[in-house]
N, C-alpha and C positions, 0 to 999 in steps of 0.2 A: 504494500500500500504506500503510495506516495505521501509525503508530508501534507500536500494540499488536500488529498482525499481524507487523510486522517483528521485534519482540522475540520473539514466539513462534517464528518461523522460526529465528532465531538459537539459541533454546533447543533447538529440534528437532535442529539440527546437533550440539549437545552431547549430547543424549539418545541419539541414534543413532550416536554417534562410535565405538562399539566394533565396528561392522561394516565389512567391507572386501571388495573384489573383487580377484582376482589374475589368473590366466592365462586364464580363460575365463568365459563367462556361459551360463546355461541358456536358450538362445534358438533359434528356428527359423532355419535357413540356406537355406530354399528360395528360389527366384527371386523370390518376392513379399515376402520378409522381409529379415532382416539379412545383409549380406555379412560375410565373415570380416574384411575390411579395416575395415568400420565397427565391428565388435566390438572390434578392436584400438584404434581411435580412441577409443572409449568407455572402454576400460580404461586408456588412457594419460592421458586428460584429467582433471585435478584436479576433484573433485566440484563445487566452487563455480564452476567455469569451463565446465561442460557446458552447451551451448546447448540451447534448447528443441527445435531440429530434431534434434539428436543424441539427446536423451533420448526423443523421439518414436519413433526407430528401435527403442529398447528396448521402449517401450510397445506397439508394433505387432508385435513379434517374440517377446516373452516370454509364451508361452501356457500352459506347464505350471505346476503348483504342487506343492510339498512343503514340509513344515515344517522342512526342513534347509537345504541350500545355496540353494534358490530363495527361501525366506523371508528368509534373510540378505542376499541380493542386493537384494531389494526394499526392505528396511529401510535398506540402505546408500544407495540412491538417493532414499528418501522425503523427506528434508529438501530436496533439490534440486527434487523435484516440488512441495513446498509453496512454495518460493520462486518458482518459475516461474509456478505457478498464481496466487499472490498478485500477481505482476506482470502478469497477463493475457497471459503468453507460453505458449501452449498446448503442453504436452509430448505432443501427440497430433496426428495428421494431420487431425483434425476439430476439434470444440470440446472444452472441458474436461470435459463432462458425464459421460463414462464412462472417463476416463483413469486412475482409481484403482479400477476395478471389480475388479481382482485382489485387493484387500484383503478382498473378501467371502469369498474362499477361505481367507484367513488365520485367520479366527475370532479376530481380534486382541483382542477384549474378554476372551476366556477364556484365551488362550495367551500374550499378550505381557506383559512386566512392567508394573506399574502406571504407571511413569513414561512408558512408550511409549504406553500406552492414553490416559493423561490429556493428553499433548501433542497427540495426534491429535484428540481431542475439542475441545480448546481451539483448535486450528488451524481446524477447521470452523466453530466459533462466530465466531472473529475474521474469517474469510473472508466470512461473511455480512454482518457489520457493515461491513467494508471495501467490499464490493461495493455496499452500499446508497448509498455516496457517489459512485458512478459515474453521472453524469447527462448525459454527452454524448449528443447527439441525431443521428439520421440521418433523412433524408426518404424516405418510401415513397410510392407512388402514393396511398395512403389517408390520408397525413398524416405528422406527425412521430412517431417512435418512439425509445425509448431504445436506444442502441447496444449496451449490455450487458444481457444477459438473465439475470435472477435464476433462471430455470428451470434454467439450466446448473449453477449452484452447488447448488441443491437436488437435482438429479439426481445430481450428483457425490457428494453426501453419502449419498443413499439407496443408490446402487449400490455404494458402498464399505462399506455396513453401518454408517454413522454414525448418530448419535442424532438423528432428524428433529425430535423434540419440543424438544430442546436448541437446534437450529438455528433453529426458528421462534421460540422464546423469545428468542434473541439478536436476531433481526430485530425482534421486538416492542419490545425495549429500545433499538434503534438510534435515533439522532436523526433527527428530521424537519428539513428537508423530504425528504431522501433516502429514508428508510425508507418514508414514505407514498407517494412518487412511484413507487417500485418496486412497492408493493402495488397501486397503481392500474394500473400497466402490466400486471401479471399477471392482473388481473381479466378482461381480454378473453379469456383462455384458460379461464376457469372455466365449466363447463357444469352446469346443474341439470336433471336429467331422471331419471325412474324412481325418485324418492325419494332420489337421490344428488346431492351437490354436490361436484364434483371438478375437479382441474386436468387439462385436456386435454393429454396429452403422449404421444408415441409410445413413449417408453421406459417411463414410469411406468404408463400404463394397462394395458399388456400383462402386466407381471410384478409390479407394485407397486401394486395397486389400493387397499389400505388407506392407503398413503402419499399417493397422488393425492387420495383423499378428505380426508385430514387437511389437506393444503395448501388444498384448495378451501374447507373449513370455516373455516380460519384467515383466508383472504382476504375472506370474505363476512360476517365478524362486524360487528355494529352499531358497535363501537368503531372499526373501520377506516373506516367511513363518516364518522365524526366527524373522524378524523385527516385523511382526504383533503379534507374540506370546509375544515378549518382551514388546511391547507397551500395550498389554492387561493387563499385570501386573503393568504397569507404570501409567495407568490412573485409576481414581476412579469413573468416570461417568458411571453408569450402562448401559446407552444408547449406549455409545461408545464401552463399553466392548461387548455388544451384536453384534454390527456391526462388530467388530474385530473377535469375535468367529464364526460368520456366515461365514466369509471369509475363515476360517481354515477348514471347513467341506466339502469343495468342492471336 
């Protein structure tokens, strides 16, 4: 987590500090969701000490939405979501990409106080910049790939009704080599067909076609070519150079 992201997370704890949870949560207690014992564990644990596994139980079991108690519960947990996501500790039983999707029901841009809206936007921006610095590699049968997938962050923002244009602008401002390497890595998922240029994504293609198109256009801009080429000559790791060069031959 970058110092900027860490500072924003700390500020989020202050902004949302007026919310609390008490004796119960609005969650599903079916056999596939949260047990009563787990609910009590979550209620007893101080907010900053909630593990990503325990918060994932809430993510997977809190299905309903209202602008009263449910919205307050979500906002109580939100700073911890921000912190765990920033640490790459998924508060969801899969990846981070849709773990804040319930924010879409909140209509938070219109209904939340300005301070809460602004800190949420700033978190998304800083998360993109911080994620661009994650350059660990894993070996696949087809070669070396980035371990961290920026698609997850972009999908998180889109499905939470964040401002994608802001997030892409933050990525564009982020420092190279990291920003350019992640742009290169995502280019392998860009498809150009039927007059469209879009990011191939199971989540985005189905329900968020304009956003998938916006990401595709962002990644295929001529200035991205120039950044990728400059970064190729700036790095010495042959694995990263191969990733960058593959993105230039599309």
